[in-house]
C-alpha positions, -999 to +999 in steps of 0.1 A: -118+128+055-123+105+025-109+116-009-136+129-033-115+116-063-118+148-083-085+146-103-072+117-123-042+104-142-045+080-170-018+058-185-025+042-219-002+018-236-008+005-271+006-029-280+011-043-315+003-080-314+024-100-338+022-136-350+052-156-339+055-175-372+061-145-395+063-114-372+033-098-390+011-075-369-023-091-365-039-067-340-036-039-315-044-038-278-050-007-257-041-011-220-055+016-198-049+024-161-064+052-140-056+065-105-066+095-084-039+121-083-051+134-049-048+102-029-031+079-055-058+053-052-061+031-083-094+027-100-107-007-111-126-015-143-158-034-141-159-061-168-172-096-171-140-111-186-106-114-168-076-120-189-071-110-226-095-116-255-095-105-291-132-097-296-140-074-267-127-057-236-113-076-206-096-066-173-064-077-157-066-099-125-075-073-098-092-051-124-067-022-124-060-025-162-086-024-190-074-044-220-093-034-251-086-047-286-085-018-312-080-014-349-075+015-373-106+031-386-095+025-421-098-013-416-136-008-418-134+004-454-162+027-464-184+015-435-172+035-405-197+019-382-188-012-363-198-044-380-232-056-367-240-023-351-264+003-365-278+035-350-312+047-362-332+078-351-369+076-345-392+106-342-413+106-311 
């Protein structure tokens, strides 16, 4: 019988990306992997970009690792929303 994939394990690694010239941290990258704990099957992420980019999520070759650039909330200053993104509520 096929596994129903009802239980999961997630591994998350956070990398500090440093400039080679001066060793200063210029960014952070979250690397995420998920597998079913019942059958050990890895899950793959669905993303349009393969590799590593600094302005959005990407996946490893094979799709088993999501690579997402992240940054501290405090780096946004007073504006806690993401730049260029606004949520508004409309009454029906």
